N, C-alpha and C positions, 0 to 999 in steps of 0.2 A: 251683408245678409242678403238672402233671396228675397224677391218680391212676394207678397202674399197671393194665394190662390183663392178663388171663390169657393165657397162651401155652404151647404145647408145644414139644418139640425139633423136631417136623416143622413147626410154624408158624414157628419161627425159621429154620430151613433154607431153607424156600420163600421167605420174605420176603427173606432175604439174597440169594438167586440172582436174584429178580425185581428188587429194588432195583438190584443191580449191573448187570443187563442193560438196565435202563431208564435209569440215570443215571451209568454209569461215564464218567469223563472230564469230568464237570460239577463245578462248585464244590461243596464239601461242603455248603454250605446247601441247594443243590438237591437233593442226595442225601437230606439229612434231610427235605426237603419231600416227596419221593416216598414215603418210608417213613411219614411222617405221613399222607399220603392213604390208604395201606392201613389204617392204625389208625383213621382217621375213618370209613372205611366200615364197619369191624367195629362201631364205637360206634353207628352208625345202627340196626344189627341189634337193639339193646337196646329199641327203641321201635316194636314191631310195631303198637301201637295207633294211631300217627301215620302210618306208612309202609307197613303191611301186612307181608306175608312179607318177611323179610330177602333182598331180591333180589340184593344184592351178595355175600351170604354172611355167616355169623355168626362165623367165625374167620379168622385171617390167612391161612391155607392156603386156605381156600375163596375168600376175596376175590381172592388172587392167581391162582388157577386159573379164575376165572369167565371163560367164553368171550367173547372180543372186547372184554375190558376193558383188559388190558395186552398190547400188541402182541407183546412178546417171548415170550408164551405161546402165540401162534398156531402152529399146526402148520407153516404154510409160512414163518414168520418165520426168517431166518438166525440171529437171536440164540438161538432155543431150544436147538440142540445145544450152543452155547457155554456157557449158563448151566448145562446139565446136566453139562458137562464140568468145571465150576469145582470145584476140590478144597478141602475144609475147611482145609487147611493153608496155602493160598495166601495171600500178603499182602493181596490185594484182598478175598478172602473174610473174612479176620480184620478188616479195616477196616469192611466193611460189617456184620459181626456186631456189632462194638462200638456202631455207630450204631443198629441196630435194637434191641438190648437197651436203649440209653438211651431210645429213643422209647417202647418198650413199658413200661419202668419209669417213664416220666414225668419223667425228670430232664434232659431237653433240650426247649427251647421249640419250638413249632410256628411255623416262619417263614412258613407259608402262611395262618395265621390261620383254621384250620378248613376248608381247601379239601378237596374230595372228588374232583376231577378236574383233569387237566392235559393239555396236549399241547405238541409242540414249537412254538415261537413261528413264526408264519407259515404253518403247515400247516392243512389243513381237517379238521374234525370234524362228526359228525352233529349235534351239539348247538350249533353256532356260532351259530345264529339266537337261541337262548335267551340267550346271553351277549353278544350283539352290543352292547348298550349299557353293559356292565359292564366296568370297567377291571381287568384281572387283576393278580395279584401275579407279577411276572417274577423268576425265580431262574435264572441261567445261560441256557440256551437254551430254558427251559420256562416256560409261562404256566400259572398255577393259578387256578381258580374254585372256588366252593362251591355245589354243587348237591345237592338232595335225591335220594333213590332214584328218585323219580317225575319228575325232571327240573326241578324247580322251583328257581329261582335264589334262594339265601339270602344274607343279609348276612354279610360277613366278621366273624369274632369280634374282639372288642377285644384289642388287644395287652396283654400284662402290663406293669404299671407297673414302670419302672426301679428298680433297688435304690436308686440315688441320690435318687430322689424321696421315699423313705420316710425322713424324718429324725426324729431324737429331738426330743422337746419342748424347746423352749428354756427354760432356766432363768434367771429374772430375775436380774441381778447385785444383790448386796446394796447397799442404799442407803448411800452415803457419810455417816458420822456427821457432823452439823453441830454446831458449838459452841453451847452454850446462851447465850441472850442475856438480858441484864437491861435491857430497853428504857429504862426511866426513868433508871437509873444511867448506862448508856452515853451518854445524851444529856446528862445533868446535869453530869458531871465536865468534859467538854470545854467546856461552857458556862461553868462556874465558873472554869476555867483562863484562858479568854479574858477574862472580866470582871475577875478579880483582877489581870490584868496591865495593865489600862487605868489611865491617871492618874486619871480620874474616881472610880475605886474607892477611892482613898486618902481622898478627901473624904467619900465616902459612909460609910466605916467610922468615920471621926472623928465624923460627925454621929450615927452610931448609938451609939457609945461615949458621947457627951455626954447622949444621951437617956436612957441607962441610969445616968446619974450618975457616969460615968467620965471623968476628964479626962486625956487622952493627948496627949503631945507629938507632933510630926511624925515624930521618929525612932521613937517607940513605935508609932505607926500603921504606918510602914513595915516595922518588924520583925514586927507581927501579920500583915500581908499577905504577907510572905515566908513565914511559917510556914504560912499557909493555902494558899498556892500549892504549896509543897513536899508538903503532906499531900494535896492534891487530885491532884497529879501522881502520887505514889506509889500512891494508890488506883486511879487510872486504868489503871495497868499491869497490874493483875489482872483487868480486865474485858476481855471479847471486843470486837473492833472491830465496829462496826455494819455491816450489809450496805449497799452503795451500789448503787442501780439505774442 
């Protein structure tokens, strides 16, 4: 949000009446835009080194009363007696007062993106030629542009980032713990089980026993093989399965 600007009771009252006369009957966004134009003109007065004497005025009251700037303040305009007759207790006055306070306090965004002037869409203005090639911001029946005090066309300000665009840092999910593998054992026991269950294994075990000086009968070789198969199977149940790709 924008920083607040200083204002007095007179600034508040003058701005409320001016904004009411200029934008009553318009959508609230347009009403807010008119108030922001008044505030933006005050802000430009803070940079005399760039724009010279604050031609628009240095306070909201001065800005609103600057001759030929807000038509409702012209002596011959029919809106002048109406805005002067607006009572502080009227619902419309209270509505615009709330909006003015929010704009001056900086708690409500600028829908005009820094605009300093506006006109009713389709009407003529003395500065039409300067903004002829610039697409305005249209709110209700009003078109807004951003001009400097000396009439130079300025680019619109960048809109504030929406709150939804500011997200919290993504926290990576904890890694799923993987079972520890014993590669050699995981591969060896299934191999042994497969080999021990083949008929040729019986002959191999018999030959191995004979080489060691052991004379085993066929039944004994079969019993030994059964014991080895059972032992290898039991051991295999305590090992994690190998990953398959």
